[in-house]
Each structure stands twice: as structure tokens, then as C-alpha cells.
N, C-alpha and C positions, 0 to 999 in steps of 0.2 A: 678032299677036294671033289673027287668024282661023285661021292655021295651027296655033298651039298649042292652041286650043280644039278644032279638028278632030281633032288627034292625040289629045287627051284623050278625046274622045267615041268615037273609033275604038277606043282602048284599053279604055275602059269597056264598050263594046258587045261586044268580043271576049271580055273576061272574063265578061260576063253569059252569052253563048252557051255558053262552056265550062262555066260553073257549071250551067246548065240541062241540058246534055248529061250532066254527071256525075250530077245529081239523078235523071235518068231511068234511070240505070244502077244506082242504089242498090237493092239487093235483100237484105232481111234473111235470106232463105233461103240466100244464099251468104256471109253474113258470119260470121266466126269470132271470138267474143268472146275477150278475153285475160284472163289472171290467174285462170282458173277461174271466171269470172263465168257465172251461169246465170240468164237472163231468164225470167220467167214466160211461159207460153204465152198466145197471144191478141193482140188488137190493141194493148193497152197495152204488152206486152213488145216487140212488133215495132217500135212507135214509138220506144221508148227505144233499141233497137238501131240504128235509123236515125239517131237523134240522135248516138249514140256514133260511128257510122261517119262522119258528116259532120264532127264535131269532129276526128277523127283525120285526115281527108282534107285539112284545112287549106284549105277553100274560102271562108273568110271568114265563117263562121257567127257571128252575134252574139246572136241570140235564137231559141230554139226552144220549141215548145209542144206538149204532148199532154194528153189527158184520160183519165179512167177513170170509167165510169158504174156504175150499180147501187146507188147509195147511198140510195135511197128505201126505207128499211127500216121501212115503216109496219106491217108484220105479221111476227110470228115473227122478230124481230131476233136473238134469242139473246144469250148472255153471252160467256163465255170461248170457247164454241164456238157455231157458228151462222153465219148469212149475213154479219153485220157482221164477225165475227172472220175469216171467210174473205176478205172484201174487204180488210180491213186487212193480212192476211198477204200477199196478192198485191201490194198497194200497197207494202209494205215490201220485199218481195223484189225488186221492180222497181228501187227506189231503190238498194238494196244492190248489185244487179247493175251498174247504171250506174256507180256510184262505183268498184266493183272493176274493171270493164272499163277505165275510163279510167286508173286508177292514180293514185298520189299526185302525180306530176309534172304530169300534165294537169289534175288537179283543183285545182291551185294557180291555174289560169286560169278555172275554172268555178264558177258559183254556181247551185245548184238551189233554186228557191223553189216551195213548194206552197201551195195554198189551195183552199177550197171556197166555192161560192156560198151555202151555207147550213149551219147546224149542225143539231143535233137537240135536241128538248126534253129537259129534265132528267128528267122522269118518264115512265114507260112508259104507253102508251095502253091501251085496252081490248082490243086484239088482239095484245098481246105485242110491240109495236113502239114506235117513237118517231116523232113528227111533226116537220115542219120547225121548226128553231130559229133563234135569232138569231145568237149568236156561235159561233166555232169556233177551232181552232188552226191555225197556219201552221208549216211546217218550213223551215229555211234550212240548206243544206249546201254546203260548198265550202272550198277552201284558205284563203280570206281571212276565213272566218266565225269569229267568236269563240264557239265552240260549247261544248257541255257544260253549258248553263244554260237557264233559262226567262226570257224577256224579257217585260216588262209586269207589270201588277198582277193578282193573283188576286181576283176580285170576291166569291167565296164562293157557297155553295149554300143558305143559309138562305132561307126564304120571302121575307123582306123584302129580300134581296139579289138576287133573281131579276128579270130584265127582264119586266115585265108579269105577274109571279107565276108564270112558267113556263119562262123561258129563261135560260141563262148570259148575264150582262151583258157588253156590249162595252166593252173598255178601250183597244184600239188600232185605229186605222183602217188597213185593209189598204193604203191608198195611201201611208201613211208607211213601211211596210216595202218596198213596191215602189219608192218614191221613193229610199230609201237605197241600194237595189241599183242603180237607174238612175244615181244621182249618183256613188256611190263606185266601182262596178264598171264601168259603161258610160261614165262620164265625161259624163253628160248634165246640164249645169248648169241649163238652163231647164226646171224641172219643170212650169211652167204649160202647156207644150206637151204634156207627157205626161198631165197631169190638168187639163184646162181647167176653170176655175171653182173649183178646190180650192187652198187656200193651204198647200201642202206646203212645208216648209222644214227645214233641218238641225236646227233646235231640236226638231223632232218625231221625229227619228230615234231609234231605240232603241239604237243602238250595236252592231248585230248584226255589222257588218263592221269589221275593224280598219283 
């Protein structure tokens, strides 16, 4: 027993050091995307390239995270053109590049989940922008995703339908979306360990994954 445990620990330690060594060598400047993928310039695009590189390297990556800032459009937000439109364009270009770079075969094993910590108010403020709101949208992309549709209920934008008279009302808890991905894609059966104190269950899943 002691020998088998020791062998297992040595094997795990060796794999860990090899993974750390590889991670130190990951350099987006030397990475060549495939399938004509073009990542947006900047930290967001570089982070997505690193994620693609790690997935392709087969180092045992299970979860990766990156973020994109600049969404506090309190002033001069713009419409079809302007700072918000530019941010959304960059955001979409990054997701498209990642999916294109990985290709259909790898994307069968990948789920991309996006979220924001806040939405925007329904109405414009006095400086041509919008303030922090309540609800927002999430995107789910991947081979196992039952895509091409909107999940959840649309609460409406009439005054009486808005949350506190100003925000889009919340209809889906983000933990139920994360919970479905954790359970169905990552095989994590005990969601209480993922979201302590929250009663997430399969009955609350939206059916995003097949």
C-alpha cells in the first residue's frame, strides 16, 4: 500500500512539474492559430490564444478563465456605433477566433460559457450612457450545446415588468447555467460543493447541453 501510494504521488508530482514547465513556455507571440482564425489584439485575445494552445497541447486542462474589461459605459455609450458596439465587436471576434482555431473536432469536447457581473439599465442616463443594471445575457458555445435558440423567459420591457422600474428582470439564476455545465460536461455530481448554500439541481437546468 505504501509503495503504491508513493508511486502515485511521484507520478502526480512529475506530471505537475511537467505541466508547470510547459505553462512557462506558453507564449502567444509564438503561437500560430489554425483554420484562418484571427484573434483581436490585446490582453483578451492573447488570453484566448493561450487557452487554445493549452487545449491543443493536451496538458489536462479542465477549466480556463479570462475576462474583458471596459463595460462601464456610463457616458457616451453609443448605439450601433460607439464604445459599447466596439466592445461587443471585440468580444464576438475573440469567441469566433477561439471556436475557429480549435475547429469542429476539438469543439466537441469544449464548452464556452460567458457571463457578466452586471447588466445595464434599460433607459439611457443624462450623459448618453447607461448605468449598472440587474439582469443580463449569457452565451453558451460548444459541440454539446443545443444551440440556435434562446433559453429562459423574456420578462418584457414595459414599466411594470422592469425590476425596480429600471432594469431587465432576472429569470434565470446564473448558478443553474454553471451547474448544468459542471454536472453534464465536467461530471461534477455534487453541486453543493460548487455552490455552497445554493440548492442547485437538475430540475433547474435549462437544457442547454444535450
